[in-house]
N, C-alpha and C positions, 0 to 999 in steps of 0.2 A: 576637323572638328573637335571643340571639347570636351572631354568628357572626364565629369567626375562623379565620387560618390555622393549621398546625402548626408551635410553636416547643419545639425540644426544649430542656428545661431543664438548663441546667448551671451546673456553680456558678464557672466560670470563661470568660471569654470565647471562650478556646479553642476549636477545634471538632474537636480531636485529643484522646484521651485514650488514656493507656498502661494496662494491664489486667496485672498480675501474674497467671499463669494457677493458679487456687484452685477449689478446690470451692466454697467463700462465696463467690467472687467475679463478678459477674454484670455483663453487658454490658447496660446499661438505655437505652434509647431511647425510654422512654415519654414521650409530650408530650399537653396537653390542646388540643383542635380541636374545631371544629363548622363543617361536619359530621366526624365524625370519620373520624378520616387512616385509610391504608393503609399496611404498614410492608415494606419490604424492603430484604432484605441483600446486597450484593456478596460475593465471594470465597467464600461457603459453597457446596457441591456441591450440595445441596439447595434448593430454596424453602422459605422459613421467614418465615411471616407475622407470629409474633410478636415484640412490641416488648423484650422478655428474654429474650436469649441466658446460658446458662452456660458461665462462660471454661473449664472443664475437659474439657467436650464439644467443644471447639473444637480445631483446629490451628492453629499459631503464623502469625501474620501480621496483615494489616491488612482490617479488616473496616468496610465502609461502609454505615451506617444513614441509608436515605432514607425519608422520612415525609409521606405526601401528601394532601391534598384537595381540591375544589373551588376552592380558594382561594389555594392557593399549596404550598410546599414547604420542609422542612429537611431539612439531614443531619447528618451526624455521623463521623468516623474514630476507630474503637478498634483501638488495637493490641496485640494479644495476646503475650506474650513470655515465659519462663519465666525463672527466677533472678530475682536481685533486680538490680534498678536502681541500685542505691549505686555511686557512681563516687568513688575515693579520689584525692587528688592531695598526695604521690606515691603510685605504688601500693604501694610496702614503703618502709621507712625500714632506712638504716645510718646508724649513728650513734654515734661517738666517747665512750668512758663521759667522763660528765661533761658532757658539749657538749649543747646544745639543739637542738629540731627542731617543725616544726609542723606540722600538716597539714590539710586542708579536705576535708569531707564533702558529696557532694550528690548528686541522684539526676536520672535523664534523664527520669522519669515527668512527664508535666504534671497531671497529679490531686496535690493538697496533701498533704504527709505531715508527720508530726512527726520531727523528727529527733534525735538523743541519742547519747551517748555514754558506753560503759560504762568505765569506769578514771577518769571525771571526776566531777560531783556529779549526774551522773543529770539533770541538766535535759533536760525534752522542748521544741526549740524549734520554731516552727510556720515553717520556714524552705525555701527551696530549698536553702541550704548554712550549715553551722556550720564556724569553724575553730576549730582548739585550738593551744595552744602549750605545749611543754614544757620549763622553764629549764632543766633536770638532770638528763640522763640516768643514774640511779645506781641503779636496779632492775633487775638484771641479767633476771627474771621478767617483764620489763611487758608486758601486755597491752593492747590497747584495741580494739573493735569498735564502730562505728557500726552504727545502729538504726532504721531505717525504719520507721513504723507510721501506720495510719488505722484507722477502725472494722472495716475489711474483711478488711487483709490485715496481716502485718510480715515483716519480713527484714532480715538484716542481714551485715555484711562485715567480716572481720575485717583488721587492719591488722599485716603481717608486720614484725618489729622486730626488727634485729638492733644489739647493743651489739658494740662491739669496743673492745679494747685491747691494743697495741702491748706485745711483751714488755721486760720491766725489764733486762735482759740478755741476750746472746750469748755462751756461753763455749764454747773448744774447749779440750781434753785428749787427752793419750796417757794410757791405762788401763794400768797396774800395767807402767810403764816411765818409766825416764828416761835422757837422753844419747843418745850416736849410736844410730843402727839399723845393723841388719847387713842384707846384702846379701841378697835370698832367703828372707829371712824375713818373717812377717806379722806385723802390728802391728794394734791396733784404738785409732781414734780415737772421742771422744767429745763429742759436741755437746749442751749443755745451756741450754734455752731457761726461763727465768722469767717465769710468770706473765704470760701470754698469753691472749686470748679473743676468738672463741670457735674452739677447738683444731680442730672440722671444716673450718673456712677456712683452717686453717695448712700452710705446704709450708714443709720443712727441706731445703736444699739444701746438697749439699757440691763444693767447688772445690780443683783444684789450679791456683796462678793464676788465669788467668780461664777455664780450662776444667771447666765441668759435669761432676762425677762422677755424680751418684747424688742423685735427692730422694723425700724419704718424705712421704706425704699421710696423715690421720689419721682417723677415722669417729666419733670419739665424738661425741655429739649436746650433753655439756653445757654450758651456755651460760656459767659461771663461769670467771676464769682459774684455769691449770692451769699446771703444770713438766713440760716435755715432753726426755728425752734420747733421743739418735738414734746408734746407734756406728757405726761405717767400718771393713771391712778395710782393710789395702791390705800391699802386697809390694814394697818400695820396692827401684830397683836404684841403679847408680852414677849413672844419670843424673839421679836425682832428687834426689844430694845438692844442699842448699843449697832444693829447693822449699817454696812454701809452699802449708799448707793453711787454707783456713777454710771457717765454714760458715754460712748465709743462712737468716732467721726471715722470710718471707714470708707474710703477709696477701692473699688472694685473697678478694675481697667482693663481686664481680661488680659489674653496669653501675652499679647504685646505688650503689655503694664507691667510697674514693677512688680516683683514676688520677693518677700511676701507683700498682700497690699499695705498700701500706706495707712496707718491708723494714728488718730490722735485720741487723748484721754484728756477727760475731767478729771478736778482732784475729788477723792470721793467724798459725799455728803454723809457723816453719822445723825442718825435717830436716836434720840431718848424718848420711849414711849413708855406710857402709867396707865393704869385704871382710871 
């Protein structure tokens, strides 16, 4: 009679395996051993002598399976987690229109998975990470998704991409008025920002000299370049004679964007005020 100690059948030498919680995914600790082994699971609230557990019936955490017979023992740790173990680096991309960027997709699970990028050639690579390089970011609707798949499960992670463009020009003018201004009257200034994206990251600021007077933000989610016009009402007095007004377009693209924030300013508009 052939006798052998328990030895867990593993595709990899690592004694830890990450399991994505799913109805179809099992924690399989089955071994071939003689005499027949006993199975014990740590972390379970109740004792279970089965060699296979359904991941969807378990809480999240680490499960250690130990199999024992009179000749020896073996064990393996299963890490049950929800969500997708895909790791993107960087987590999101902020890139100027026409510039290049690169991204790496990997996963934290110990089981071997296939990785692929939607938005490229669709090739599935049996690798722990895949790298992609985009030579020119010129498609405003660029979307990239990394997929991880095996026979048991599939999940994906979207890569947020923000393509930005600084304005072609920023111009300040008066509305329906030329020449000196009268004290006590109201006048309207206009700031035109041409060809900027994305507008939801744009702030238009008004200044008198170095003093910030007002700022305007935008909520439109359009990704392509737009033109924006912002106005400001002023009521100058004699002290404002010779004052210089100007406006500035600033793109705040978050922590992943350029620092300091890209800004474009108009030329100053000098006003004359009389009684």
